N, C-alpha and C positions, 0 to 999 in steps of 0.2 A: 279503600283510598278512604269514602265517609267515614270509615270508622276507627279510621286508625290515622298517626301522625306520623311523620316517618322526616329525620333526619338527619340528610349524608356529610359526607366530609368526603375528602380526598379516600380514603384509605376505609371506612365502615359506614355501615347504615344503621339507623335504632329505632326501630319503629314499635311504638306505642300505644295504647289504647284511646281513645276520647273517654271521659270520665264522667265530665259535668255536663250538664244542661248545657251552661255557658260556650264549651269550647265543640258543643254538636250543633248551636245557632250558630255560631261565623264558621263552621266550615262551610252550612247548611246556607246562607247567606254568600258567602264567596264561591260556591257553584252556581250559583243564582247567579252572581255579579257578571262574572265569566262564561256563564253560558250568551246571559244575554249580551253582551258584549262579543262576541264572536256573533250571534246570531246578525247583532249591527253593521259586524265588518262586512259582512257579506253582502246585506243589504244594499251599503253605500259600495261594495263591489261590485253589484250586477246593475248600480242608480248609474254607476261612471262607466260602466260601458255600454250600456245603451242611449246616454247620452249625448256622449260620443262620436263625431262623423268626420267625415270625410274632409270636410268644407271647414268647418269650427266645431272650437267643441265650447260647449255647454256647464252652465257647472250652475247648482242647488245650494243655498244658501240661508238659513237663521239667522233674522235679525234681534240683537235681545237688547234690553236696557241701555246697551252702553255701545252699539253702535256693535257691524261686524264683525267678529275675531276672525282670523286668516294663520289656522295651523298646521301646520303640515302631515299632519295624522289626527286625526277626527278621534275622541273616542264614542262609549255608547256614553259613558261619564256625562261627558261635557255636554250632549245632547239632552242631556236630563237638565243638567242645569241652563242650558238656555232655555224650554221648553220652562221649566218654570218662569224664562225672562219673561216666555211671550208668555204664559198665563196671565202674569201681576202687568204685565203691560196692554195686556184685552181686556182685566178691569178694571183697569184705569181708565183706556179708551170709555167702557164703555159707563163708567159712572162719572167719566168731567165730564165729554162731550155728551153720549148719548140721552143718558137718563135726564143729564140739568134742562138741556135742548127738548127734550119733547118737555119738561117741566112748564121752559118758557109757553110753550104753545100752548096747554093746557089755562097756565096763565095769562095768555095774552099779554105777554110782555115779547117785544117787537127788536128781536138781536139777530144780526145776522148770520144765519149757518156757519157755523166753527168748522172748516172742513179739516179732516185727518184720518190718519191712514190705519183700516179697519184688520187685525193680524188677527182674522177670526180662521181666510183660508190655509193658514200655514200652521196656527195651533188643531185644525183638524186635518190636516196633513199627517199630522205624528198621533193625535191621536183618539181617530176616528174608530169607532166601536171594532167596525170589521175591515177596514183600510188604509190605519191608520200605521202610520212605521210601528208602532209600540203593537199592533195590532198581528202585524208582519212577524215579528222580533221575538209574540208569541208563540 
């Protein structure tokens, strides 16, 4: 399956070898995406089983820049999109809030602290080297 392509119809199947580097790269990438997607779905299934109780059902969500998106079925691809959004939001939070407030303190400018929701915990849940969702899927 990694070195050949099969086209099937109702009556017959035609199998041809992959002959170009581009075809092989696309096949490899499709396999990797399918494996990560299946690992992600299994991980979500296990998390859902672990957080479901008789008294109530808990949930876990990832907030992206535009707010929560609720899908009937979340994919690994959607997690990657939301992860990128979380990283961008984290960069924004760090640059606009943390670094600017530190600079004001260094320059002894009296500015009240601006409260903001730090999303670093969410990012670590996804990309922690050993315990994050990506590490578990890998």
